[in-house]
N, C-alpha and C positions, 0 to 999 in steps of 0.2 A: 792546364796550368801547370804554370810552371815554381819550382824548384829550384831547392836551395841546396848547389854540392855542399857535400861536411870537407872541409876543410882538412888538412894530415900537415900546414907545417903555413910556415909565414914566414918568407924569406923577410932578409934587411939587405938594403943597399950595400953591395956587395960582396954578398954572402949566398949562401948554400944550403934550400932551406934542406927540414932535416926529415927525411918519411921516416916514420914506424914499421916498421915489416909486415906485424901481420893486417895491426890499419891497406897497408900493401895487398897484402894478399888479399884481401873484401874484396881489395877494387876493382883485380884481375881475377876477381870469381866470375864479377855480375860480365865477362862476355863466356857464355855459356858451348858448352867442347860434345861431341862425342871420349868414351870411353876403347884404352885401348888395354891389350895386355901385349910386350916386345917380348919373347917366347924366342929364347935360343939353349940352343951343345951345350954343354961345357966338358968334356968325355963323352962320358956315354948317360951321362942326367942329363933333362929339360928341366932350365931356367925358366920363371918370368918375370917382369914385371910392371905392379900398372903405369901405364900413362895419357895424362889428357892432353900435354903439352904436342900436338901431334899431324906435325897437315900436308897437305901435297905444297909436291916444289917445282915438276919439269914437265916433260911427256914427250919431247925429244933432248937429253932422254930421260927415261922415266925413273925419274926420281922424289924421293919425299923427304921429309928430317921428321925426330923424333926428338928431345929438346929432357936426357937426363943430369939429374948431380948428378956432383963427382964425386960425391962419399956409398953411391950403390954399385953395385958387385957387380952391373948392369953394365954399368959405362964404362968399365977397362974394357968385358970380357963385350964387348959387340961392335971390338975398337978394329975385331982381325979374326974372329967368322964373322957369317951368315946370321941375319936376323928379322926376324917375322915381328910385321907389325899384325895386328888381330883384335878384328872389332866387334864390343861383343854389346850381343846384346843383348834388346831389352829387361830381361830375365835374367843375368850373368850377373848383380849385382853378389851372388857367393866370390862367383871365381875376378871379375875385379877386388873383393877384399882382400881372396887368398896370398896373392900378388900385391897385395900392397903393402904385406904383412900379418897380418889380423885371420890364421890362418881357422879354417873351414873348416872340424871335424868330422870324418866320411865328408865332405865332399868330394864326390868322388868328378877326373876331369878327361877327355879322350879326347886324347894328338891323331892328327894321320901324321902322321910318319914317311918322308920321302922313303925312295930311297936310292940318293945317289946322296955320301955323307958331306959334300960337299951344303949341302941344300939345308935349314931350316928348320924344327918342327912349327907346326903352327895346332890351333885347335880346333876342332872339328866341328863349332858350333857357333863360328862366330858369322857375322852373318855379311866380313867383308876379309879379305884377308893375303897379306901383300910379303913376298918370304922378296927377300936379297942380300944385297951384297953391300961388306962396305964399301964407302963411298969418297966424301971429300968425314974431313971434323972439323966444327971450330971449337975459341974459344967463347964461350958463352956466361961465362965470371964464377958462379956459384955448380955451377950446371955446365954440360960441357950440348953444341947441337951436331947429333949425328946422319950425313946426308945418306943414303941409301936408296943404289938405283934397283929397281923393281925390279925382278928375273923371272918370275911367275904372281900370279892374281888370281882372286877366286870373288865374284859376286853369290849373294847365300840370301833367303829371303830371309825375313820377317824384320822384327821395328830396333832400331839400331839404340844403345843404354848411353844415356843424357847425363851432361854431372854439370852443374850449375851455383853461384850461392854456396854450396859446399852440401850437396848434396844431391841422390842420384834422383834423374825421374828422367819416363819416357814420351816419345815422342808427342804423343796426343795426333789431337785433329789438324790435318796442316793447316794456318791459315788461308783464308779463302778471303779479302777482298779489291774493294775502287773498281772500281767496270770493269778491267779490263786485266783479269790474273796470270802477268806472265807467269812459262814454266816454260826451261830448260830442255827438258828431254821433250814431250811431246805441247801441245795448240794450249793457244790461252783460253783460262775457263772463263765463260758470260760474269755481266754482273750479278744475275736473280745471285750465282751458284752463297757468296758470300754472303749477298744478306737471306738469305737458309738458314746460311750456317748462323750467321749471327742471334733470330730468330729461335733458331735453336735451344742458345745461350741465353734470351730469356726463361726469370727467371718466374714462376708458375704465379709464384703471388702479385 
């Protein structure tokens, strides 16, 4: 059934529509993302910031991008020092909140500290980590887009933490539907798999 989009501004001839920031932010939130912590050293201290504006950029050279608010300490800090992107596991909501400024008393965080001084610290329990060195920065309005060149990475077992519509969720079951379900990392699944999943999801009554 078709739905009618909710308007957030009505432009008049020759004018620019007014954008309401909170409404725009809610609309942005419809795009579900993973959750990461950007970690780095300031002197001998480990710092971090929770970020969901993260994406891969290039394989050659290996580049990733993270968007950081200009008002944050992380934004200026990672301009000149190596940093890491830590992809959080589904049960690491407390870690996400800790580095989002909502301190969790008693929370224990385990770090992997590399031997080299020019390598950033990483979260020991993240499902994936990317160690990076600063590559480029770009103006992004009230944010700065930081591109990092990946110098090392590691993938670990576990489901990633997901954020969408203003709340944390887990990935749950994969969406298996259609005559042949495509996979980038393996053979396609037959159509009966999707049918079985739909049957399993039916209510008991």
